[in-house]
C-alpha positions, -999 to 999 in steps of 0.1 A, spaced: 424 -248 84 417 -285 82 384 -300 93 394 -337 93 424 -360 98 426 -393 80 450 -419 94 465 -449 79 464 -478 103 492 -504 99 525 -489 108 510 -455 115 486 -460 144 493 -496 151 528 -511 153 521 -539 129 546 -534 101 575 -547 123 554 -579 128 547 -581 91 583 -579 82 592 -607 107 564 -628 93 574 -623 57 610 -632 65 601 -664 83 578 -674 55 603 -667 28 629 -687 46 605 -717 48 600 -715 11 637 -711 4 636 -674 -7 648 -641 5 627 -610 1 647 -577 0 637 -552 27 630 -526 1 604 -549 -14 588 -556 20 585 -519 26 569 -517 -8 542 -541 3 533 -517 31 500 -500 22 492 -525 -6 462 -548 -9 468 -585 -13 462 -583 -51 488 -555 -54 513 -575 -34 508 -607 -54 520 -593 -87 554 -582 -72 557 -614 -52 549 -637 -81 575 -620 -103 601 -623 -75 595 -661 -68 587 -670 -104 555 -689 -95 519 -677 -88 512 -709 -68 543 -704 -46 535 -667 -42 499 -676 -30 512 -702 -6 538 -679 8 512 -651 12 489 -674 31 518 -688 52 530 -653 62 494 -643 72 493 -673 96 526 -664 111 515 -627 113 482 -636 131 502 -657 157 525 -628 164 496 -603 167 483 -622 197 515 -613 217 533 -585 200 506 -561 186 505 -526 202 498 -490 193 525 -468 180 540 -445 206 520 -413 208 489 -427 190 465 -424 219 475 -389 228 473 -376 193 439 -391 186 425 -378 218 439 -343 212 426 -340 177 392 -353 187 392 -327 215 398 -300 189 365 -310 172 381 -325 141 365 -354 123 388 -384 124 389 -414 100 410 -445 93 418 -454 57 435 -487 55 444 -512 28 436 -540 53 403 -558 48 374 -547 70 371 -577 93 409 -579 99 411 -541 104 386 -541 132 401 -572 148 433 -553 151 420 -518 159 391 -524 182 412 -539 210 429 -506 217 398 -486 227 402 -458 202 374 -468 178 348 -444 194 370 -414 184 367 -422 147 338 -411 125 347 -433 95 366 -465 87 374 -472 50 390 -505 43 408 -521 13 381 -545 4 357 -516 -3 376 -504 -34 390 -518 -66 422 -497 -66 446 -495 -36 472 -469 -26 491 -453 -43 458 -444 -61 439 -418 -42 405 -436 -42 405 -447 -5 412 -411 7 387 -395 -16 360 -420 -5 368 -414 31 366 -376 27 332 -381 9 319 -402 38 331 -375 63 314 -348 43 347 -328 41 364 -314 10 397 -332 3 416 -299 5 404 -296 41 417 -330 51 451 -339 65 465 -374 59 489 -391 83 509 -419 67 540 -439 71 543 -457 37 555 -443 4 524 -455 -14 502 -438 13 520 -405 8 516 -408 -30 479 -415 -25 474 -386 0 491 -362 -24 471 -375 -54 439 -369 -34 449 -332 -29 452 -336 9 477 -322 33 499 -352 37 522 -358 67 546 -387 67 558 -402 100 593 -415 92 600 -436 122 606 -467 101 608 -456 65 631 -426 56 615 -408 27 632 -407 -8 636 -374 -26 603 -381 -44 584 -388 -12 598 -359 7 587 -336 -22 551 -351 -22 547 -349 16 538 -315 30 559 -324 60 579 -353 74 580 -359 111 599 -385 132 570 -395 154 533 -393 160 539 -369 189 552 -344 163 521 -344 141 499 -320 160 527 -294 165 536 -297 128 499 -291 118 500 -259 139 533 -248 124 519 -253 89 489 -231 98 465 -260 94 455 -259 131 451 -229 153 
């Protein structure tokens, strides 16, 4: 049985990845580039530093990559004010797991200030015992560091934690941490590699709790 559930934030609990892709596409167009959708999906769950290497290689200039990154963040922030919302089923899942007595945490590659600016508006913060953010660690997903630190803060063995993720790098990180990793595939369909690493793949957040029961991780 699990004792804790650790959630990714962007694209898992909050419907922010759709906004991020719009912002990246608008910014790329301004700079005269196109960014393949596969590359944009690869940015999901990465810190800025991790993104910058890929982006610099794609555009051929570190200066342009930096300017594009900053430009996309400005566009993103403008869109957040009108478009940001929870993913369907997020509130119900969080409330149900909390009612079961499980410890809950968020582990996000987003920086601390920005993470709370996004998350705190939805009223779910009191349900969570721990927030671990990207600026607290040197290595981002797909490395397991953020999940291992979160489990330590919760006081729960990694093997007694479930991870709920939507990104490939998040699934890789959860698996590497030795946790029961559930992928929500409402935007990203898993590759063969990811499907093998995830303990289960579900189409929506509303399917997470029943799947945990089915797997014998919840009574």
